[in-house]
Steps between C-alpha positions, in 0.01 A plus 500: 500500500289406202537327165380807316543810726355754261335750736583848367503817713423817297576860574157607375328272754631695797245581766569650844512263800164434663656513850793687647723403792555779757757311705623145542668335797695185401635249752747233384582194711808355329588129549727268311220294347223755468396858558173638636390838368230705672366793313269763657370755248285808540312534171225700337317521168665723244267793423675541161413153392128566435429141593195327627487415875425140395841452336732281708848577623760312289826426667795352310672189638711214367636189666355597834333290769212698650478456876227756595309807396345747745285797413475771761613256767262215405584177314367514140256223417589287197200618294648854505817417308625282219854398389675429171863420434559877442244685707297529822151655443312642799132600465262729689751746648417838661645827370779492764635202693791318660606177335734249659646219282732229625702287258772238506783495249819302447786731405754220495311338205458822310750458218349768276665770725174696503321588821675379818775246440834367636834608364735268682421553867335835440129580464445767245226639270457608143154642436532690171300453296248255650690315772310633796201283413718200587529633856140583593165579336501862399385740213845458338502792254717814505212750527400356847731691735495446874703571813679186618588395855690172516585272788755226439554218746769232470757287678757736652798270459462424129328818386640773722428783254135584408449776243210664318402830344513836675600580856565252782240551775563218745701184565461236774522138596242224525492155661694209343803716401300693248506878443313762298534836330226753407550725196285783377507670159335839532455538121216315321631250244373227272567144603771443244722732709466289818819334620614269778841352577595272787827326561850501643625827361749770591491858386746771407351831609552865408305824517385765251385849588237621255474847355253597772733376775330162574726216610431176309646167610631293208540120536625235264408151634696198383593155612790507745767380253428804285525769763818647347348540147238769562686831500462568130124446529479749788713754316284462186184551706625823656613626163154430355319667786711816457450507119124457525474797740706720262364392170131439576451648848397158641576442867471161670192473723565231767750483785640167380609367159590132481647277226516123532707273274357154422639230273173370351317778315321512163583866436786737556348676797167618639413845626271403794441808712791547738611134461657434164563133435789445260650219301834469678690559177391864514615561857819304582832624366870500566782507241570131547156388394344795308602650167495870412176435316351334812585813704327716244196272485466507880511876506235517228263246647530645854415839355215360289327343800552809712356727231190280497416642842333790313455364150329177584420505876374842593336512153418155363323343205121487474531159325781286364460638148652818636818314609732730300360792695720387784764284329573705185499819701730351765738345246531847350575640844763243573664549158518869561650437838767266357573751221555785749700315759705315235558560128197627301654374171563149628161483661320602179684256283440210746131584529460493120702177475248336738207644310622388158613157619183406688212748452519559123473127434213481750324779301557318173371157605177325585508605866513871408285724716448866574673672790151489648364167385136461413464134615684234694456142607768498770627835635840351585570480129477881466804576715673555168762723335210674321326598829826588675762622254288618214278659770809687623577625146147634475554703820836616364331625179256695713789678675660576159179634353388727784846580651664403824352788696141436395552128556606561857195724549282226354646243744425736785141538386468121466612448859279783636186384319522123552693427825333198665305405189498220247487668158538448126753609237262781408551661840878520433454641148241755622754632758753548221244679285412736788869570565594560138185645352522244222249249371645147508208311345708358214789427735274256685534267198835394646303344790229360271663365188751207492792477271822688424463784252747510211596848378645529152721809459598655170650834410580725205734800492502791262845671525396797296218597746641342815178309560508154652179307504464210746202269451382251760255217433380298796334159483408241760372162395444203722556145385242396236366853466508689177395845610717717718374622835396860539805729526670545836623827649875460463770738627787485249817665621760569230803692390668557165869421495745678274626217277861627514552619856237305688381820672120537545362772275277788627138404427221735397175333434295664229201672648659511846473821704829431676767764451795294631590188305564181693724209413237243612126503464217268601233469229155364589371239256121464511408388146588204289712714269653839586770724347704761681716759328819652636649807350850638447662154476772574238670158477341153508503382859466154656189486719526367853148393573332359817778646718494365849245249375223755546224243419475119502484463122699331223674734257539418133727750325708494182831526680794370302766295677723806477233710671478253786877482536511879513229520771676220695809713517358851515145527637493705817198313629640198691196284424499573123873446485465158652188424289673583175777254584243233586312551177821481293609179685153353443527550133838329489379208716183444300691507170748251635218270617329516164826428321573195715779633721820302531856563595574678176257786570646839416367792700406815306792743533264786601368298791846391606627856492203630704543219752869573538442868534257443782737253669785750486291809601641587840244783542217249548403397847621133535153380589357666186782350296411154625137550389604646167738213424265216596331337204116464495386179670311212334164602649521834318628346180219243487250785492681650196528185292218365286453126564760526774763227522670526847780261400587712195483816712727349763755390241498843340538678831787271600671555167471876529641487857789287377587741223476800730736327740747416228495841335502701822706274725779752569255781586289263713799398706605860551152608610474190724829592671400869532178406685639283777383607848795446736454496870203395711153482347336844457143553394533852361382583145853508353596160643171346399536633145856366469389156621220502248722592207786269609267196527328581173832506325609171665185338357589640156857369520369155592371475142862502363561172314792278597616734770535404870585845624139606578444182703817563694391856563161382619652239739737759637214740557300230679784419732576866589143637510372641833143552371222306328486740202853408389453135580195468279662725242764240456300180570208566253721530190699192611185292543330632186813423293498148629852528632633206698610731784138597575391178663762519769396860579133409504570214744692734727216752485247233597708372787557849640146637457265201510335634816434849348183477283561832323847408379378155402232667283790671315676164473192338353437791255858504368473134393142529373603788268799322345453461123648147503383173351467335837328785689161324527660189632686716751178663610329165554797394710495819701130457577595198706733704723384545864548876449226507231139501608225522238268654767731805529424760232854641510646166418255434219563842347877453534521161336189434287403860437851599393514205254166564330493880505867591450687204346323517165749299300464194726133532596410522134724203409371348174450162675208652703652361825492845659126533430415162641708575810308820561163330449597246769604775744180705438279201570704416814485854634140587410338314793769641738533862398283607206654849484848363434366243253317766300809715474698205369221430248540851349825376341282333240279800433710640212506174303385664181818704482711193419569295191233235408663198664533671836159660468337159463694350794411789733137488395485129581653571840230754571233255396652235724478737797147616437375144463624416850218460754465727799706789354501815714338822375846665496653252258182436303464869418857539374492181296150552349585857396828385354317250279251756364 
């Protein structure tokens, strides 16, 4: 903690570690009030460091009490070492040695949830990125990889289960009702992948036989009351293991794979080798407490952490600047998994929704950074959508450019060359170059340059010659920059649609040596301006560009409303069909906001016809229909509006919803009735799609003015529902409409589920997202509930995070009360959990997007935070960058 924590770490300053750790034996003596940690390391000088023998060993350590140091069996005299609040420096070391360090820590007081801490009665760890230094003194950097042996000792009655990485070697008892377990991880790993869990846990167990015939034991460890909620997690794990063997040839390498669910966790989950520690929300599920979306999230996150076993564990990052090397690549892998085991169209649309809602604004604001950043003050702030989701899009573009077969070959080369190493992004790109025979120098700009490119598309058609010229102009400007960045290498997938039939036309690119025309091509944009000519196009088509969202760019094209309506109804690419509808709806909403929407708004007939046609199109998968009929949210609309006014946007959106409900009421009721799911809850794609569409339509009907029918339908659905998806599908529109019936149902939900933290998170979030005048007052009241705990990240995200990141109309209330509330919460949380505080502070980062009154109020809020004494590096970095 410091008043001005301005230390900057730079990629260009990287130097190899002076010392390496061959092996480390850790012993933990766990007690209620304190824990003793004994570390025995075999170390040697790094021959690659080219360092002087006079340079000291620098070990990282924070909030540790040093008990002893022994060098090669002898106590180290005090003149041989020195300590700071961040490091332990040891002088005069030989080339090889054994170092023993004993420390005392207090996990029960560790509220930051980094290092070793308590979650309820459990001991657990979170060491990524730099939490291990809060456990013992160590060279805590990802390029120092060692083999770990871990002994855990604890009270047998209160902590009967003792877990760590790798394979279990030995268990036994000790005097005073204590016991121990010894674990060995045969694979070298950096300290951030270390894990320990101790507590009263039970496990659900299964087995998986790998492609080579090895039997792997699978265990999901949970607190006893959750023993019946693990089956989906186990099924998801086995599905992921099978998929990774088939798609990427990756076989699991230990005899045991464990997952532990904990309630207090800063992240979603952590891929510690062989012992994944998960936020309980991504493990526990049954239809009573989990929605369809929860089930899908669990499957995705389970897969993501498993896939890290190779892309993150066996091959890890040389330094934290390379974070996307493991996270972007693994997000890509889990997205591909979800697309193949589910619906590829749904998955692609949802991925792009996330990117546009969260990452595009990040790229356009003051905290913009490259997929591989050049500098950071606090590494925790770079676990961002840019590093993860844009990083995944960069990998996807690689697969598009070199082809799926060459991409798989490149992945194989990457694994063969670098297994057991800590490497850089260049190593990954070089493997792809070797596999494809292509030079990817320009492509590397996607890792090096921040910002979202905008591609302007124009076209001209000559009917007499059949020539169609398509011109693309790409620009990428960051805030306060006049010049565009050097051009990116952009794959642009497109088709040309017959304007009458909607059938894709055969495409022959001028100068191409191909004999057989294709109906879809991928052009490679490498210059600021490029023109491509297609021949034998006899009638003017409607271009369908960026099909499948082939690159993370913004498209600017001269589409008329009629063109968008046509594509919304006819484009054979599911993503582009959905995107055309979103763009047309955005135009309607922005126009309504600028005109000052009221109850007399009249929807354009073209938009209304296109919406009705989509609603009544029985050929569409119900889940795709639900996505196609949902209007863009306020977060997306704010990014499209100059001097954004969230209140005006909310009024416009509500007015459009009301008119759609009035004009399409009969069709909405028919489609709602047709998508009921009678009988017991089923989690198959058809049933899930029907629930999604039915609940979307119920929320639309709730906008009907002076009509009690939708509220009666919602109450009936609530009373008859046998699953959480349908309960929330009815409850959310009731609460958000401010219906009197909602309070009784909320009270019943609280009474039934007050002991279930995951359901209570939903309960908090529903109320925090309500666009009602008294929402902030409600939140302040809810914070006094015994079920809310400001020290629990899930609770903070559910209540405070939902309000400031999702409920834009109320957070940005013109009174400024939402801003002052958030300032108070950030300053309360920062000394407790800086990571959570910094993420909340990012809600202010886009203050320049708003109209002048809100701009000034948000700017003053940021200044109030940064002037607070003792601000953490995490929060200081976000706030200071936001003010620049």
